[in-house]
C-alpha positions in Angstrom: 17.3 -17.4 -36.4 18.9 -19.9 -34.0 20.3 -18.9 -30.6 23.9 -19.6 -31.9 23.4 -17.3 -34.9 22.0 -14.6 -32.6 25.1 -14.9 -30.4 27.4 -14.7 -33.3 25.7 -11.5 -34.7 25.7 -9.9 -31.2 29.4 -10.8 -30.6 30.4 -9.4 -34.0 28.4 -6.2 -33.3 30.1 -5.7 -29.9 33.5 -5.9 -31.5 32.5 -3.2 -34.0 31.7 -0.7 -31.2 35.0 1.1 -31.3 35.5 4.3 -29.3 38.6 6.4 -28.3 37.3 6.2 -24.7 38.4 2.5 -24.3 40.6 -0.2 -25.7 39.0 -3.5 -26.9 40.8 -6.6 -25.8 39.6 -9.9 -27.1 40.7 -12.3 -24.4 39.1 -15.4 -25.9 36.2 -16.4 -28.1 33.8 -15.9 -25.2 35.5 -13.0 -23.3 36.0 -9.5 -24.5 37.3 -6.6 -22.3 36.7 -2.8 -22.8 39.5 -1.1 -20.8 39.9 2.5 -19.7 42.5 4.0 -17.4 40.0 3.7 -14.5 37.9 0.5 -15.1 37.3 -2.5 -17.3 34.1 -3.6 -18.8 33.9 -7.4 -19.2 31.7 -9.2 -21.7 31.4 -12.9 -21.0 29.4 -15.4 -23.0 28.2 -18.8 -21.6 26.9 -21.5 -23.8 24.4 -23.4 -21.7 21.0 -24.6 -22.9 20.6 -21.1 -24.2 23.1 -18.4 -25.0 23.9 -16.3 -21.9 25.8 -13.0 -21.7 27.2 -11.3 -18.6 28.2 -7.6 -18.5 30.4 -6.3 -15.7 32.3 -3.2 -14.9 35.1 -3.6 -12.3 37.8 -1.3 -10.9 40.7 -1.9 -8.6 39.6 1.1 -6.7 36.1 -0.1 -6.1 35.1 -2.8 -3.6 32.1 -3.9 -5.6 31.3 -4.1 -9.3 30.1 -0.8 -10.7 27.8 -2.6 -13.0 26.7 -6.2 -13.3 23.9 -8.1 -15.1 23.4 -11.2 -17.1 20.7 -12.1 -19.6 19.7 -14.6 -22.3 20.5 -13.5 -25.8 17.0 -13.7 -27.3 16.3 -10.1 -28.4 19.1 -8.4 -30.3 17.8 -4.8 -29.7 17.5 -5.4 -26.0 20.9 -7.0 -25.8 22.4 -4.0 -27.7 20.7 -1.6 -25.3 22.2 -3.4 -22.3 25.7 -3.2 -23.8 25.2 0.5 -24.5 24.2 1.1 -20.9 27.3 -0.7 -19.7 29.5 1.5 -22.0 27.8 4.6 -20.7 28.6 3.5 -17.1 32.1 2.6 -18.1 32.8 6.1 -19.5 31.8 7.8 -16.3 33.6 5.2 -14.1 36.4 7.7 -13.7 34.3 9.7 -11.3 32.9 6.6 -9.6 36.3 5.2 -8.9 37.7 8.3 -7.2 37.9 8.3 -3.4 34.9 10.5 -2.5 35.5 12.5 0.7 32.6 14.4 2.4 33.4 17.1 4.9 30.7 18.3 7.3 30.4 21.0 9.9 27.4 22.8 11.5 26.6 25.1 8.5 28.8 23.6 5.8 30.5 27.0 5.2 33.9 26.5 6.6 34.2 22.9 5.3 33.2 24.1 1.8 36.2 26.4 1.8 38.4 23.6 3.1 37.1 21.2 0.4 38.0 23.7 -2.3 41.6 23.9 -1.0 41.8 20.1 -0.8 40.5 19.7 -4.3 43.2 22.1 -5.6 45.9 20.2 -3.7 45.0 16.7 -4.8 44.7 17.9 -8.4 48.3 19.2 -8.2 49.5 16.0 -6.6 47.7 13.8 -9.1 45.6 12.0 -6.5 42.2 10.5 -7.3 40.3 12.2 -4.5 37.2 14.3 -4.7 36.2 16.5 -1.8 32.7 18.0 -1.1 31.1 19.6 1.9 27.6 19.7 3.5 26.0 21.0 6.7 25.3 18.4 9.3 21.6 18.3 8.5 22.5 17.0 5.0 25.3 14.6 6.1 23.6 11.2 6.1 21.8 11.7 2.9 24.9 13.0 1.1 27.1 10.3 2.6 25.3 7.5 0.7 27.7 7.4 -2.2 30.8 8.7 -0.4 33.8 6.6 0.8 35.2 8.8 3.6 33.3 11.2 6.0 35.3 13.9 7.8 33.6 15.7 10.7 34.8 19.2 11.8 35.8 19.6 15.4 32.6 21.5 16.3 30.5 18.4 15.6 33.0 15.8 16.7 30.6 14.8 19.5 28.5 13.2 16.7 31.3 10.8 15.7 29.9 7.8 17.4 26.4 8.3 16.0 27.8 8.8 12.5 29.8 5.5 12.9 26.6 3.7 14.0 24.6 4.9 11.0 27.3 4.8 8.3 28.7 1.4 9.2 30.3 0.8 5.8 32.1 4.2 5.6 35.4 5.5 7.0 34.5 8.2 9.6 37.3 10.7 10.6 37.1 13.5 13.1 39.4 16.3 11.9 41.8 17.3 14.6 41.2 20.9 15.8 44.7 22.1 14.9 44.4 20.6 11.4 41.0 22.2 10.8 42.0 25.6 12.3 45.0 25.9 9.9 43.4 24.2 6.9 46.3 21.8 6.9 45.8 20.1 3.5 48.9 17.8 3.7 47.9 16.4 7.1 44.3 15.9 6.1 45.3 13.9 3.0 47.7 11.9 5.2 44.8 11.1 7.6 42.7 9.8 4.7 45.6 7.7 3.4 46.2 6.2 6.8 42.5 5.2 7.2 42.3 3.8 3.7 45.3 1.7 4.3 43.8 0.4 7.6 40.4 -0.4 6.2 39.8 -4.0 5.4 37.6 -4.7 2.5 34.5 -6.4 3.8 31.6 -7.9 2.0 28.1 -7.4 3.4 27.0 -10.8 4.6 23.5 -11.7 3.5 22.6 -15.2 4.7 21.3 -17.6 2.1 17.6 -18.3 2.5 16.6 -21.9 2.9 14.5 -23.9 5.3 14.4 -27.7 5.6 10.6 -27.6 5.3 10.6 -25.7 2.0 9.9 -28.8 0.0 9.9 -27.0 -3.4 12.7 -25.2 -5.2 12.0 -21.5 -4.9 13.6 -18.2 -5.7 13.4 -14.7 -4.1 14.1 -11.6 -6.1 14.2 -8.2 -4.3 14.5 -4.7 -5.8 16.7 -2.4 -3.6 17.8 1.2 -4.1 21.2 1.9 -2.6 24.1 4.3 -3.1 22.1 5.9 -6.0 22.1 2.6 -7.9 19.4 0.0 -8.3 20.2 -3.5 -7.1 18.3 -6.7 -7.9 19.2 -9.3 -5.3 18.2 -12.8 -5.9 18.4 -16.0 -3.9 17.4 -19.6 -4.7 16.7 -22.4 -2.3 16.3 -26.1 -3.1 15.1 -28.3 -0.2 17.8 -27.8 2.5 20.4 -26.1 0.4 20.8 -22.7 -1.3 21.3 -23.1 -5.1 21.9 -19.5 -6.3 22.7 -16.1 -5.0 23.7 -12.9 -6.8 23.0 -9.2 -7.5 22.4 -7.1 -10.6 23.7 -3.5 -10.3 22.5 -0.8 -12.7 22.1 3.0 -12.8 18.5 2.6 -14.0 15.8 0.0 -13.5 13.4 -1.5 -16.0 11.1 -4.5 -15.5 13.0 -6.2 -18.3 15.9 -6.4 -15.8 13.7 -8.7 -13.7 12.9 -10.8 -16.8 16.7 -11.1 -17.5 17.3 -12.4 -13.9 14.4 -14.8 -14.2 15.4 -16.1 -17.6 18.9 -17.0 -16.3 17.6 -18.5 -13.1 15.1 -20.8 -14.9 17.8 -21.8 -17.5 20.2 -22.7 -14.7 17.6 -24.2 -12.3 14.6 -25.4 -14.2 13.3 -27.1 -11.0 12.4 -23.7 -9.5 8.7 -24.0 -8.8 7.8 -20.5 -7.6 9.3 -17.0 -7.3 8.6 -14.2 -4.8 9.3 -10.7 -6.0 9.9 -8.1 -3.3 9.6 -4.4 -4.2 9.1 -1.0 -2.7 6.1 1.0 -3.9 2.4 0.1 -4.0 1.6 -3.6 -4.4 -2.0 -4.8 -4.9 -3.4 -8.0 -6.4 -0.1 -8.9 -8.1 0.3 -5.4 -9.6 3.1 -2.9 -8.9 3.2 0.9 -8.9 6.7 2.4 -8.5 6.6 6.0 -9.8 10.4 6.6 -9.4 11.1 4.2 -12.3 7.9 5.0 -14.2 6.2 1.7 -13.3 2.4 2.2 -13.0 -0.1 -0.5 -12.1 1.8 -3.2 -14.0 0.4 -6.8 -13.6 3.8 -8.3 -12.7 2.3 -11.6 -11.4 0.0 -12.1 -14.3 2.6 -11.3 -16.9 5.3 -13.4 -15.4 3.0 -16.3 -14.6 1.9 -16.4 -18.2 5.4 -16.1 -19.6 7.2 -18.6 -17.3 4.4 -21.0 -16.2 5.5 -20.9 -12.5 3.9 -19.6 -9.4 4.7 -15.9 -8.6 3.9 -13.7 -5.6 4.6 -10.0 -5.3 5.4 -8.6 -1.9 5.8 -5.1 -0.6 9.2 -4.8 1.2 7.6 -3.7 4.5 5.1 -6.5 4.5 7.8 -9.1 3.7 10.0 -7.7 6.5 7.2 -8.0 9.0 6.5 -11.6 8.0 10.2 -12.5 8.1 10.7 -11.0 11.5 7.6 -12.7 12.9 8.5 -16.0 11.4 11.7 -16.0 13.4 10.4 -14.4 16.6 7.1 -16.1 17.1 7.0 -15.0 20.7 6.9 -11.4 19.8 3.0 -11.4 19.8 1.1 -8.9 17.7 3.7 -7.2 15.5 4.0 -3.8 14.0 7.1 -3.6 11.7 8.2 -0.2 10.4 10.6 -0.3 7.4 12.4 3.0 6.6 15.4 2.8 4.3 18.0 5.6 4.4 17.1 8.4 2.0 13.3 8.0 2.3 11.2 10.7 3.7 8.7 8.2 5.0 8.7 4.4 5.4 6.0 1.7 5.3 4.6 -0.6 7.9 3.8 -4.3 8.0 1.4 -5.9 10.4 1.1 -9.5 11.9 -1.9 -9.9 14.1 -2.8 -13.2 15.9 -0.1 -14.9 13.8 -1.5 -13.7 10.5 -0.2 -10.9 8.2 -2.8 -8.1 7.8 -2.7 -6.4 4.4 -6.0 -4.6 4.6 -8.4 -3.6 1.8 -6.5 -3.7 -1.5 -3.2 -4.1 0.5 -3.5 -0.6 1.9 -2.7 -1.4 5.5 0.6 0.2 6.7 0.7 2.9 4.0 1.4 5.6 6.5 2.7 8.0 3.8 -1.0 8.8 3.2 -1.5 10.5 6.5 1.9 12.1 6.7 0.6 15.5 5.7 -1.9 15.6 8.5 0.7 15.3 11.2 2.4 18.3 13.0 6.1 18.3 13.1 8.6 20.6 14.7 10.2 21.3 11.3 9.9 20.2 7.7 9.5 16.4 7.5 12.1 16.2 4.8 14.7 17.8 7.1 13.7 15.4 9.9 14.2 12.4 7.8 17.9 13.3 7.2 19.3 13.2 10.7 19.3 10.7 13.6 17.8 13.3 15.9 15.0 14.2 13.4 14.1 10.6 12.5 13.1 9.8 16.1 10.3 12.5 15.9 9.3 11.4 12.4 9.0 7.7 13.3 7.2 8.6 16.6 4.4 10.5 14.9 4.1 8.0 12.0 3.8 4.9 14.2 1.8 6.5 17.0 -1.7 6.2 15.3 -1.0 2.6 14.4 0.1 1.8 18.0 -3.0 3.4 19.4 -5.2 1.5 16.9 -3.9 -2.0 17.1 -1.9 -2.0 20.4 1.0 -4.2 19.2 3.1 -6.2 21.6 6.2 -5.5 19.6 7.4 -2.6 17.4 10.3 -3.8 15.1 12.0 -1.0 13.2 14.4 -1.1 10.3 16.0 2.3 9.9 19.7 3.1 9.6 19.3 6.5 11.2 17.7 5.1 14.3 20.7 4.4 16.4 19.1 3.7 19.8 15.6 2.2 20.2 15.5 3.7 23.7 15.4 7.2 22.2 12.2 6.2 20.3 10.8 4.7 23.4 11.3 7.9 25.4 9.8 9.9 22.5 6.7 7.7 22.4 6.3 8.0 26.2 5.4 11.6 25.7 2.1 10.4 24.1 1.5 6.9 25.5 1.8 5.6 29.1 4.7 3.3 29.4 2.6 0.3 30.4 0.9 0.5 26.9 4.0 0.8 24.9 5.1 -2.2 22.8 8.5 -3.7 23.1 10.7 -1.7 20.7 13.4 -3.6 18.8 15.7 -2.7 15.9 16.0 -4.9 12.9 19.7 -4.8 12.1 19.5 -6.7 8.8 18.1 -5.0 5.7 17.7 -8.2 3.8 17.3 -11.3 6.0 13.8 -10.6 7.3 12.8 -9.4 3.8 14.0 -12.5 2.0 12.8 -14.9 4.6 9.4 -13.3 4.9 9.0 -13.4 1.1 9.9 -17.1 1.2 7.2 -17.8 3.8 4.6 -16.0 1.8 5.6 -17.9 -1.3 5.5 -21.2 0.6 1.9 -20.4 1.7 0.8 -19.8 -1.8 2.5 -23.0 -3.1 0.8 -25.0 -0.4 -2.6 -23.3 -0.6 -2.5 -22.1 3.0 -2.5 -18.8 4.8 -1.3 -20.1 8.1 2.3 -20.2 9.3 3.8 -23.6 10.0 4.0 -24.4 13.7 7.6 -25.6 13.3 8.9 -22.0 12.6 9.8 -21.9 16.3 12.7 -24.2 15.5 14.3 -21.6 13.1 13.7 -18.4 15.1 17.4 -18.1 16.1 19.0 -18.6 12.8 
């Protein structure tokens, strides 16, 4: 069967997938929409060297696509499965496109009652709002997929800290008179005012490229955010970026990586090597990521055999450490601690004497393995959910590594850590200040990660394990 024949069969099959939940609108030969009252699923075909299909779900009420992927049409069963996943996401898009408002107070009791009253009111008014409530200890974890956060007056003093952690959310302190009287009308007005004031902003992630990267390369990173999986990809060709994008899905499968790679190589056959960045356990090109049922998969071996290019597989903490060091070569020996929001424990990357240290079977920095031996003031899961608790958690996790390697710099990526000085004061309880490393916060979740993966890939492509001396030139980019 030719590619064109497969495309025609797939297109015909898609048009046959009728359902009362949506309206099928055939915009053109290569564009088909599946519309609901809340969102639209787009099917777009591209006839390049091979047949490419892009599936997207968009809504006027959402800042970003609710679903996006593209793939080469080469396996009909896989293509049908991806379309089915899009339709499943489209059907539940009504909940996803509501304005989700989270109320929080000390215990969550009074705000839970207020949330019930608010849900009743907006249902009567026909407004697409959904209210829920949590105690402060659960606020930051629960806020990940919410649009608006409202703090009760008794925790209003935490407003600034909440704004620092939840930078992409609207944070409102409920006025005391509004909260005391459960004034539903005024509360809804406050939300409307803030929504009208908010400017839609896109998270800026710099393109990765370096004048000395003399081969066309690509970086593919797996990220878990807002309860969805994102596969971010970047391509660099000599001095210019050649590709950037993101796949958004509710679930993750290694075939999603293959789909990204298929399209990248079709569009840019000059790509010589790819670095894949992932959470989980990475060793000798193999990946274990239990949350998505990936166990000891030989990612590098399989992809190298399939695509005939050079592949490297990097743990996200190690890639971040290399990326930070590559752009801050005066930082000396580096301990980089990487702790995404929602994780109970993070991971660490090490750069000693200018060289990354991965340890025996890439085990260096896997601090989760001694977590249970540490004494905490309360349950470690509870500590990981608040800015106050995260300081104690990080202190006791990095303390053994600081005492062992004596780093010059401790670079931390953690949304909940709002002030590095708090971590410094906490560490001073155990280590004399003269022995403490300089503590800095990595503000970008992606830049160090992408750049570090690029450096590691460069080293493999050039058969060297040493950093290029010229990296000083790019430290301030």
